[in-house]
NULUM-247651 format. One record per residue (C-alpha): x, y, z. Coordinates in steps of 0.1 Angstrom, whole numbers, plus 5000, padded with zeros to 4 digits. Layout:
<pts>
<pt><xx>X</xx><yy>Y</yy><zz>Z</zz></pt>
...
</pts>
This chain:
<pts>
<pt><xx>4260</xx><yy>1223</yy><zz>3294</zz></pt>
<pt><xx>4266</xx><yy>1259</yy><zz>3280</zz></pt>
<pt><xx>4260</xx><yy>1261</yy><zz>3243</zz></pt>
<pt><xx>4244</xx><yy>1286</yy><zz>3219</zz></pt>
<pt><xx>4213</xx><yy>1279</yy><zz>3199</zz></pt>
<pt><xx>4215</xx><yy>1297</yy><zz>3165</zz></pt>
<pt><xx>4190</xx><yy>1298</yy><zz>3137</zz></pt>
<pt><xx>4189</xx><yy>1313</yy><zz>3103</zz></pt>
<pt><xx>4166</xx><yy>1343</yy><zz>3097</zz></pt>
<pt><xx>4139</xx><yy>1323</yy><zz>3080</zz></pt>
<pt><xx>4129</xx><yy>1307</yy><zz>3113</zz></pt>
<pt><xx>4104</xx><yy>1335</yy><zz>3120</zz></pt>
<pt><xx>4109</xx><yy>1338</yy><zz>3158</zz></pt>
<pt><xx>4099</xx><yy>1371</yy><zz>3172</zz></pt>
<pt><xx>4121</xx><yy>1390</yy><zz>3196</zz></pt>
<pt><xx>4100</xx><yy>1380</yy><zz>3226</zz></pt>
<pt><xx>4103</xx><yy>1343</yy><zz>3217</zz></pt>
<pt><xx>4141</xx><yy>1346</yy><zz>3211</zz></pt>
<pt><xx>4146</xx><yy>1363</yy><zz>3244</zz></pt>
<pt><xx>4124</xx><yy>1339</yy><zz>3263</zz></pt>
<pt><xx>4144</xx><yy>1309</yy><zz>3249</zz></pt>
<pt><xx>4178</xx><yy>1326</yy><zz>3245</zz></pt>
<pt><xx>4180</xx><yy>1319</yy><zz>3208</zz></pt>
<pt><xx>4204</xx><yy>1338</yy><zz>3184</zz></pt>
<pt><xx>4200</xx><yy>1342</yy><zz>3147</zz></pt>
<pt><xx>4220</xx><yy>1351</yy><zz>3116</zz></pt>
<pt><xx>4206</xx><yy>1378</yy><zz>3093</zz></pt>
<pt><xx>4203</xx><yy>1372</yy><zz>3055</zz></pt>
<pt><xx>4199</xx><yy>1396</yy><zz>3026</zz></pt>
<pt><xx>4169</xx><yy>1413</yy><zz>3010</zz></pt>
<pt><xx>4171</xx><yy>1427</yy><zz>2975</zz></pt>
<pt><xx>4147</xx><yy>1456</yy><zz>2966</zz></pt>
<pt><xx>4132</xx><yy>1465</yy><zz>2932</zz></pt>
<pt><xx>4157</xx><yy>1494</yy><zz>2928</zz></pt>
<pt><xx>4186</xx><yy>1470</yy><zz>2930</zz></pt>
<pt><xx>4197</xx><yy>1479</yy><zz>2965</zz></pt>
<pt><xx>4201</xx><yy>1454</yy><zz>2993</zz></pt>
<pt><xx>4195</xx><yy>1455</yy><zz>3030</zz></pt>
<pt><xx>4198</xx><yy>1428</yy><zz>3057</zz></pt>
<pt><xx>4168</xx><yy>1406</yy><zz>3065</zz></pt>
<pt><xx>4161</xx><yy>1407</yy><zz>3102</zz></pt>
<pt><xx>4135</xx><yy>1394</yy><zz>3125</zz></pt>
<pt><xx>4118</xx><yy>1427</yy><zz>3131</zz></pt>
<pt><xx>4098</xx><yy>1454</yy><zz>3113</zz></pt>
<pt><xx>4123</xx><yy>1482</yy><zz>3117</zz></pt>
<pt><xx>4131</xx><yy>1486</yy><zz>3080</zz></pt>
<pt><xx>4095</xx><yy>1484</yy><zz>3069</zz></pt>
<pt><xx>4062</xx><yy>1477</yy><zz>3088</zz></pt>
<pt><xx>4044</xx><yy>1444</yy><zz>3084</zz></pt>
<pt><xx>4015</xx><yy>1462</yy><zz>3066</zz></pt>
<pt><xx>4037</xx><yy>1481</yy><zz>3043</zz></pt>
<pt><xx>4058</xx><yy>1451</yy><zz>3035</zz></pt>
<pt><xx>4030</xx><yy>1428</yy><zz>3025</zz></pt>
<pt><xx>4012</xx><yy>1457</yy><zz>3006</zz></pt>
<pt><xx>4044</xx><yy>1463</yy><zz>2985</zz></pt>
<pt><xx>4049</xx><yy>1425</yy><zz>2980</zz></pt>
<pt><xx>4014</xx><yy>1421</yy><zz>2966</zz></pt>
<pt><xx>4019</xx><yy>1450</yy><zz>2941</zz></pt>
<pt><xx>4053</xx><yy>1438</yy><zz>2930</zz></pt>
<pt><xx>4059</xx><yy>1401</yy><zz>2939</zz></pt>
<pt><xx>4088</xx><yy>1397</yy><zz>2915</zz></pt>
<pt><xx>4106</xx><yy>1428</yy><zz>2927</zz></pt>
<pt><xx>4119</xx><yy>1415</yy><zz>2960</zz></pt>
<pt><xx>4143</xx><yy>1386</yy><zz>2965</zz></pt>
<pt><xx>4161</xx><yy>1370</yy><zz>2994</zz></pt>
<pt><xx>4195</xx><yy>1353</yy><zz>2997</zz></pt>
<pt><xx>4212</xx><yy>1336</yy><zz>3027</zz></pt>
<pt><xx>4242</xx><yy>1348</yy><zz>3046</zz></pt>
<pt><xx>4275</xx><yy>1339</yy><zz>3030</zz></pt>
<pt><xx>4299</xx><yy>1312</yy><zz>3042</zz></pt>
<pt><xx>4321</xx><yy>1340</yy><zz>3057</zz></pt>
<pt><xx>4291</xx><yy>1356</yy><zz>3074</zz></pt>
<pt><xx>4281</xx><yy>1324</yy><zz>3091</zz></pt>
<pt><xx>4317</xx><yy>1316</yy><zz>3099</zz></pt>
<pt><xx>4322</xx><yy>1350</yy><zz>3117</zz></pt>
<pt><xx>4290</xx><yy>1343</yy><zz>3137</zz></pt>
<pt><xx>4301</xx><yy>1308</yy><zz>3147</zz></pt>
<pt><xx>4336</xx><yy>1321</yy><zz>3155</zz></pt>
<pt><xx>4324</xx><yy>1345</yy><zz>3181</zz></pt>
<pt><xx>4312</xx><yy>1315</yy><zz>3201</zz></pt>
<pt><xx>4340</xx><yy>1291</yy><zz>3193</zz></pt>
<pt><xx>4367</xx><yy>1315</yy><zz>3205</zz></pt>
<pt><xx>4349</xx><yy>1317</yy><zz>3239</zz></pt>
<pt><xx>4347</xx><yy>1279</yy><zz>3241</zz></pt>
<pt><xx>4309</xx><yy>1279</yy><zz>3237</zz></pt>
<pt><xx>4293</xx><yy>1250</yy><zz>3219</zz></pt>
<pt><xx>4271</xx><yy>1257</yy><zz>3189</zz></pt>
<pt><xx>4237</xx><yy>1241</yy><zz>3179</zz></pt>
<pt><xx>4226</xx><yy>1255</yy><zz>3146</zz></pt>
<pt><xx>4195</xx><yy>1248</yy><zz>3126</zz></pt>
<pt><xx>4181</xx><yy>1264</yy><zz>3094</zz></pt>
<pt><xx>4155</xx><yy>1260</yy><zz>3067</zz></pt>
<pt><xx>4153</xx><yy>1228</yy><zz>3047</zz></pt>
<pt><xx>4181</xx><yy>1222</yy><zz>3023</zz></pt>
<pt><xx>4155</xx><yy>1212</yy><zz>2997</zz></pt>
<pt><xx>4148</xx><yy>1249</yy><zz>2993</zz></pt>
<pt><xx>4180</xx><yy>1267</yy><zz>3002</zz></pt>
<pt><xx>4218</xx><yy>1264</yy><zz>3002</zz></pt>
<pt><xx>4220</xx><yy>1278</yy><zz>3037</zz></pt>
<pt><xx>4228</xx><yy>1244</yy><zz>3053</zz></pt>
<pt><xx>4256</xx><yy>1238</yy><zz>3028</zz></pt>
<pt><xx>4270</xx><yy>1272</yy><zz>3036</zz></pt>
<pt><xx>4268</xx><yy>1265</yy><zz>3073</zz></pt>
<pt><xx>4286</xx><yy>1232</yy><zz>3068</zz></pt>
<pt><xx>4315</xx><yy>1250</yy><zz>3050</zz></pt>
<pt><xx>4315</xx><yy>1276</yy><zz>3078</zz></pt>
<pt><xx>4318</xx><yy>1249</yy><zz>3104</zz></pt>
<pt><xx>4348</xx><yy>1234</yy><zz>3086</zz></pt>
<pt><xx>4365</xx><yy>1268</yy><zz>3087</zz></pt>
<pt><xx>4358</xx><yy>1271</yy><zz>3124</zz></pt>
<pt><xx>4372</xx><yy>1237</yy><zz>3132</zz></pt>
<pt><xx>4404</xx><yy>1244</yy><zz>3113</zz></pt>
<pt><xx>4410</xx><yy>1274</yy><zz>3136</zz></pt>
<pt><xx>4394</xx><yy>1259</yy><zz>3167</zz></pt>
<pt><xx>4398</xx><yy>1221</yy><zz>3165</zz></pt>
<pt><xx>4382</xx><yy>1215</yy><zz>3199</zz></pt>
<pt><xx>4351</xx><yy>1235</yy><zz>3190</zz></pt>
<pt><xx>4317</xx><yy>1217</yy><zz>3194</zz></pt>
<pt><xx>4295</xx><yy>1226</yy><zz>3164</zz></pt>
<pt><xx>4264</xx><yy>1206</yy><zz>3155</zz></pt>
<pt><xx>4243</xx><yy>1214</yy><zz>3125</zz></pt>
<pt><xx>4207</xx><yy>1203</yy><zz>3119</zz></pt>
<pt><xx>4190</xx><yy>1205</yy><zz>3085</zz></pt>
<pt><xx>4155</xx><yy>1211</yy><zz>3099</zz></pt>
<pt><xx>4137</xx><yy>1198</yy><zz>3068</zz></pt>
<pt><xx>4112</xx><yy>1225</yy><zz>3076</zz></pt>
<pt><xx>4104</xx><yy>1260</yy><zz>3063</zz></pt>
<pt><xx>4098</xx><yy>1292</yy><zz>3083</zz></pt>
<pt><xx>4082</xx><yy>1287</yy><zz>3117</zz></pt>
<pt><xx>4087</xx><yy>1249</yy><zz>3115</zz></pt>
<pt><xx>4124</xx><yy>1254</yy><zz>3117</zz></pt>
<pt><xx>4119</xx><yy>1280</yy><zz>3144</zz></pt>
<pt><xx>4100</xx><yy>1255</yy><zz>3165</zz></pt>
<pt><xx>4129</xx><yy>1230</yy><zz>3163</zz></pt>
<pt><xx>4152</xx><yy>1257</yy><zz>3178</zz></pt>
<pt><xx>4127</xx><yy>1263</yy><zz>3206</zz></pt>
<pt><xx>4124</xx><yy>1226</yy><zz>3214</zz></pt>
<pt><xx>4163</xx><yy>1225</yy><zz>3215</zz></pt>
<pt><xx>4163</xx><yy>1254</yy><zz>3239</zz></pt>
<pt><xx>4138</xx><yy>1236</yy><zz>3262</zz></pt>
<pt><xx>4162</xx><yy>1206</yy><zz>3263</zz></pt>
<pt><xx>4191</xx><yy>1229</yy><zz>3271</zz></pt>
<pt><xx>4171</xx><yy>1245</yy><zz>3299</zz></pt>
<pt><xx>4166</xx><yy>1210</yy><zz>3313</zz></pt>
<pt><xx>4204</xx><yy>1204</yy><zz>3314</zz></pt>
<pt><xx>4206</xx><yy>1182</yy><zz>3284</zz></pt>
<pt><xx>4240</xx><yy>1182</yy><zz>3267</zz></pt>
<pt><xx>4248</xx><yy>1197</yy><zz>3233</zz></pt>
<pt><xx>4253</xx><yy>1164</yy><zz>3217</zz></pt>
<pt><xx>4221</xx><yy>1149</yy><zz>3232</zz></pt>
<pt><xx>4202</xx><yy>1180</yy><zz>3222</zz></pt>
<pt><xx>4215</xx><yy>1174</yy><zz>3186</zz></pt>
<pt><xx>4203</xx><yy>1138</yy><zz>3187</zz></pt>
<pt><xx>4169</xx><yy>1149</yy><zz>3200</zz></pt>
<pt><xx>4165</xx><yy>1175</yy><zz>3173</zz></pt>
<pt><xx>4173</xx><yy>1149</yy><zz>3146</zz></pt>
<pt><xx>4148</xx><yy>1125</yy><zz>3160</zz></pt>
<pt><xx>4120</xx><yy>1151</yy><zz>3165</zz></pt>
<pt><xx>4121</xx><yy>1170</yy><zz>3132</zz></pt>
<pt><xx>4101</xx><yy>1144</yy><zz>3112</zz></pt>
<pt><xx>4073</xx><yy>1149</yy><zz>3138</zz></pt>
<pt><xx>4069</xx><yy>1187</yy><zz>3135</zz></pt>
<pt><xx>4036</xx><yy>1195</yy><zz>3118</zz></pt>
<pt><xx>4021</xx><yy>1225</yy><zz>3103</zz></pt>
<pt><xx>3983</xx><yy>1228</yy><zz>3105</zz></pt>
<pt><xx>3970</xx><yy>1259</yy><zz>3088</zz></pt>
<pt><xx>3957</xx><yy>1275</yy><zz>3057</zz></pt>
<pt><xx>3972</xx><yy>1295</yy><zz>3029</zz></pt>
<pt><xx>3947</xx><yy>1316</yy><zz>3010</zz></pt>
<pt><xx>3971</xx><yy>1333</yy><zz>2985</zz></pt>
<pt><xx>3983</xx><yy>1302</yy><zz>2966</zz></pt>
<pt><xx>3990</xx><yy>1319</yy><zz>2933</zz></pt>
<pt><xx>4017</xx><yy>1340</yy><zz>2949</zz></pt>
<pt><xx>4033</xx><yy>1311</yy><zz>2968</zz></pt>
<pt><xx>4031</xx><yy>1286</yy><zz>2939</zz></pt>
<pt><xx>4050</xx><yy>1311</yy><zz>2917</zz></pt>
<pt><xx>4078</xx><yy>1313</yy><zz>2943</zz></pt>
<pt><xx>4081</xx><yy>1275</yy><zz>2946</zz></pt>
<pt><xx>4076</xx><yy>1274</yy><zz>2983</zz></pt>
<pt><xx>4044</xx><yy>1252</yy><zz>2983</zz></pt>
<pt><xx>4036</xx><yy>1219</yy><zz>2966</zz></pt>
<pt><xx>4003</xx><yy>1205</yy><zz>2953</zz></pt>
<pt><xx>3990</xx><yy>1241</yy><zz>2949</zz></pt>
<pt><xx>3977</xx><yy>1240</yy><zz>2913</zz></pt>
<pt><xx>3950</xx><yy>1214</yy><zz>2922</zz></pt>
<pt><xx>3935</xx><yy>1240</yy><zz>2945</zz></pt>
<pt><xx>3939</xx><yy>1272</yy><zz>2926</zz></pt>
<pt><xx>3911</xx><yy>1289</yy><zz>2908</zz></pt>
<pt><xx>3885</xx><yy>1277</yy><zz>2933</zz></pt>
<pt><xx>3855</xx><yy>1296</yy><zz>2947</zz></pt>
<pt><xx>3860</xx><yy>1327</yy><zz>2968</zz></pt>
<pt><xx>3860</xx><yy>1317</yy><zz>3005</zz></pt>
<pt><xx>3878</xx><yy>1284</yy><zz>3000</zz></pt>
<pt><xx>3906</xx><yy>1277</yy><zz>3025</zz></pt>
<pt><xx>3934</xx><yy>1254</yy><zz>3013</zz></pt>
<pt><xx>3948</xx><yy>1235</yy><zz>3043</zz></pt>
<pt><xx>3978</xx><yy>1213</yy><zz>3046</zz></pt>
<pt><xx>4010</xx><yy>1201</yy><zz>3064</zz></pt>
<pt><xx>4047</xx><yy>1198</yy><zz>3058</zz></pt>
<pt><xx>4060</xx><yy>1174</yy><zz>3031</zz></pt>
<pt><xx>4091</xx><yy>1152</yy><zz>3038</zz></pt>
<pt><xx>4113</xx><yy>1179</yy><zz>3022</zz></pt>
<pt><xx>4098</xx><yy>1207</yy><zz>3043</zz></pt>
<pt><xx>4075</xx><yy>1222</yy><zz>3017</zz></pt>
<pt><xx>4041</xx><yy>1233</yy><zz>3028</zz></pt>
<pt><xx>4018</xx><yy>1209</yy><zz>3010</zz></pt>
<pt><xx>3981</xx><yy>1216</yy><zz>3003</zz></pt>
<pt><xx>3961</xx><yy>1185</yy><zz>3011</zz></pt>
<pt><xx>3925</xx><yy>1196</yy><zz>3012</zz></pt>
<pt><xx>3902</xx><yy>1225</yy><zz>3007</zz></pt>
<pt><xx>3875</xx><yy>1237</yy><zz>3031</zz></pt>
<pt><xx>3848</xx><yy>1262</yy><zz>3023</zz></pt>
<pt><xx>3846</xx><yy>1291</yy><zz>3048</zz></pt>
<pt><xx>3867</xx><yy>1304</yy><zz>3076</zz></pt>
<pt><xx>3845</xx><yy>1289</yy><zz>3104</zz></pt>
<pt><xx>3847</xx><yy>1254</yy><zz>3089</zz></pt>
<pt><xx>3884</xx><yy>1257</yy><zz>3083</zz></pt>
<pt><xx>3891</xx><yy>1265</yy><zz>3119</zz></pt>
<pt><xx>3871</xx><yy>1235</yy><zz>3130</zz></pt>
<pt><xx>3889</xx><yy>1211</yy><zz>3105</zz></pt>
<pt><xx>3923</xx><yy>1224</yy><zz>3116</zz></pt>
<pt><xx>3915</xx><yy>1220</yy><zz>3153</zz></pt>
<pt><xx>3902</xx><yy>1185</yy><zz>3147</zz></pt>
<pt><xx>3933</xx><yy>1177</yy><zz>3126</zz></pt>
<pt><xx>3956</xx><yy>1189</yy><zz>3154</zz></pt>
<pt><xx>3937</xx><yy>1166</yy><zz>3178</zz></pt>
<pt><xx>3943</xx><yy>1135</yy><zz>3155</zz></pt>
<pt><xx>3980</xx><yy>1142</yy><zz>3149</zz></pt>
<pt><xx>3994</xx><yy>1159</yy><zz>3181</zz></pt>
<pt><xx>4010</xx><yy>1140</yy><zz>3209</zz></pt>
<pt><xx>4009</xx><yy>1150</yy><zz>3246</zz></pt>
<pt><xx>3996</xx><yy>1186</yy><zz>3240</zz></pt>
<pt><xx>3996</xx><yy>1196</yy><zz>3276</zz></pt>
<pt><xx>4034</xx><yy>1194</yy><zz>3277</zz></pt>
<pt><xx>4041</xx><yy>1211</yy><zz>3244</zz></pt>
<pt><xx>4053</xx><yy>1245</yy><zz>3232</zz></pt>
<pt><xx>4032</xx><yy>1254</yy><zz>3202</zz></pt>
<pt><xx>4039</xx><yy>1283</yy><zz>3178</zz></pt>
<pt><xx>4012</xx><yy>1300</yy><zz>3158</zz></pt>
<pt><xx>4023</xx><yy>1323</yy><zz>3129</zz></pt>
<pt><xx>4007</xx><yy>1345</yy><zz>3103</zz></pt>
<pt><xx>4018</xx><yy>1364</yy><zz>3071</zz></pt>
<pt><xx>3995</xx><yy>1394</yy><zz>3070</zz></pt>
<pt><xx>3969</xx><yy>1372</yy><zz>3089</zz></pt>
<pt><xx>3976</xx><yy>1382</yy><zz>3125</zz></pt>
<pt><xx>3940</xx><yy>1387</yy><zz>3135</zz></pt>
<pt><xx>3930</xx><yy>1352</yy><zz>3123</zz></pt>
<pt><xx>3962</xx><yy>1336</yy><zz>3137</zz></pt>
<pt><xx>3955</xx><yy>1351</yy><zz>3172</zz></pt>
<pt><xx>3920</xx><yy>1338</yy><zz>3171</zz></pt>
<pt><xx>3933</xx><yy>1304</yy><zz>3161</zz></pt>
<pt><xx>3958</xx><yy>1306</yy><zz>3190</zz></pt>
<pt><xx>3930</xx><yy>1312</yy><zz>3215</zz></pt>
<pt><xx>3911</xx><yy>1282</yy><zz>3201</zz></pt>
<pt><xx>3941</xx><yy>1259</yy><zz>3204</zz></pt>
<pt><xx>3948</xx><yy>1271</yy><zz>3240</zz></pt>
<pt><xx>3912</xx><yy>1266</yy><zz>3250</zz></pt>
<pt><xx>3909</xx><yy>1232</yy><zz>3235</zz></pt>
<pt><xx>3943</xx><yy>1216</yy><zz>3241</zz></pt>
<pt><xx>3957</xx><yy>1236</yy><zz>3270</zz></pt>
<pt><xx>3994</xx><yy>1234</yy><zz>3258</zz></pt>
<pt><xx>4021</xx><yy>1242</yy><zz>3284</zz></pt>
<pt><xx>4031</xx><yy>1272</yy><zz>3263</zz></pt>
<pt><xx>4018</xx><yy>1288</yy><zz>3231</zz></pt>
<pt><xx>4031</xx><yy>1319</yy><zz>3213</zz></pt>
<pt><xx>4023</xx><yy>1340</yy><zz>3183</zz></pt>
<pt><xx>4049</xx><yy>1352</yy><zz>3158</zz></pt>
<pt><xx>4048</xx><yy>1371</yy><zz>3126</zz></pt>
<pt><xx>4062</xx><yy>1357</yy><zz>3094</zz></pt>
<pt><xx>4090</xx><yy>1382</yy><zz>3087</zz></pt>
<pt><xx>4106</xx><yy>1395</yy><zz>3055</zz></pt>
<pt><xx>4129</xx><yy>1366</yy><zz>3048</zz></pt>
<pt><xx>4102</xx><yy>1340</yy><zz>3047</zz></pt>
<pt><xx>4074</xx><yy>1363</yy><zz>3037</zz></pt>
<pt><xx>4091</xx><yy>1374</yy><zz>3005</zz></pt>
<pt><xx>4088</xx><yy>1338</yy><zz>2992</zz></pt>
<pt><xx>4058</xx><yy>1325</yy><zz>3011</zz></pt>
<pt><xx>4037</xx><yy>1356</yy><zz>3005</zz></pt>
<pt><xx>4007</xx><yy>1368</yy><zz>3024</zz></pt>
<pt><xx>3978</xx><yy>1345</yy><zz>3034</zz></pt>
<pt><xx>3994</xx><yy>1320</yy><zz>3059</zz></pt>
<pt><xx>3978</xx><yy>1313</yy><zz>3092</zz></pt>
<pt><xx>3992</xx><yy>1281</yy><zz>3108</zz></pt>
<pt><xx>4001</xx><yy>1263</yy><zz>3140</zz></pt>
<pt><xx>4034</xx><yy>1244</yy><zz>3145</zz></pt>
<pt><xx>4036</xx><yy>1215</yy><zz>3170</zz></pt>
<pt><xx>4050</xx><yy>1180</yy><zz>3176</zz></pt>
<pt><xx>4029</xx><yy>1150</yy><zz>3167</zz></pt>
<pt><xx>4029</xx><yy>1116</yy><zz>3151</zz></pt>
<pt><xx>4057</xx><yy>1111</yy><zz>3125</zz></pt>
<pt><xx>4046</xx><yy>1125</yy><zz>3091</zz></pt>
<pt><xx>4037</xx><yy>1096</yy><zz>3068</zz></pt>
<pt><xx>4052</xx><yy>1088</yy><zz>3034</zz></pt>
<pt><xx>4038</xx><yy>1112</yy><zz>3008</zz></pt>
<pt><xx>4015</xx><yy>1125</yy><zz>3035</zz></pt>
<pt><xx>3991</xx><yy>1097</yy><zz>3027</zz></pt>
<pt><xx>3977</xx><yy>1094</yy><zz>3063</zz></pt>
<pt><xx>3975</xx><yy>1132</yy><zz>3067</zz></pt>
<pt><xx>3956</xx><yy>1136</yy><zz>3035</zz></pt>
<pt><xx>3931</xx><yy>1109</yy><zz>3045</zz></pt>
<pt><xx>3926</xx><yy>1127</yy><zz>3079</zz></pt>
<pt><xx>3919</xx><yy>1161</yy><zz>3062</zz></pt>
<pt><xx>3896</xx><yy>1147</yy><zz>3036</zz></pt>
<pt><xx>3876</xx><yy>1128</yy><zz>3063</zz></pt>
<pt><xx>3873</xx><yy>1158</yy><zz>3086</zz></pt>
<pt><xx>3863</xx><yy>1182</yy><zz>3057</zz></pt>
<pt><xx>3833</xx><yy>1160</yy><zz>3050</zz></pt>
<pt><xx>3818</xx><yy>1161</yy><zz>3084</zz></pt>
</pts>
């Protein structure tokens, strides 16, 4: 039953969460405006959260991210394979990154050297904390004694049911970076409008509705969770924010009070995801009903709730 759970750096799992669930990760790369490059990590050691998002606002085109290379992923996998430890790996959606393809090539290299190695890869079809939640759910299964292969099957089955319920109030930045869909329809609206949405089939955050005012947005989001979540009392829920920590922590308390999940945690959105998603995200991630085709059902729910 001993196997490692590994994610890519875009998963946005804080150190506390990674230690709690024994999850490893592979850093990526962050290019700065001066042409230099440093690793992307899941901490704020290189730059504080406040400084990072401040610089990003001033120069959104000056910072770029790239995934680890095939060899970097291979070396990480190899450390486990040579010890006979199985590997469960998940990463951000292949619709937005070549990371999954790189991991597939790294797996092939590992298996040539260690033919008996057990390596299972899952394309999360999610971005940022959505992929992180998939790793957390796999870790819960592992703690229950579920085998590597059955954990892999579970992850494949559960990933279409991972929801994101939150707002993003800096759409211009994110639309420019290509990490959000249906944004143009909600840009240029009145100050105080909160665009809310969920994951698309490909893993893009998709804006589905707009709500006027923070208070109303919290209510709509909480009601949306209620109509889409399944068995909340037995769930692990993640809440994340990109330069919206105060609002996200308030949201977390609201979710805890209303739905009493088994566990709920806050995490920042770190540099790897934040560089492309930008500031302004405040969202919860949980398991619910399967996402509908083209988010038709989710759009109808949001539109109905926003008119109450």
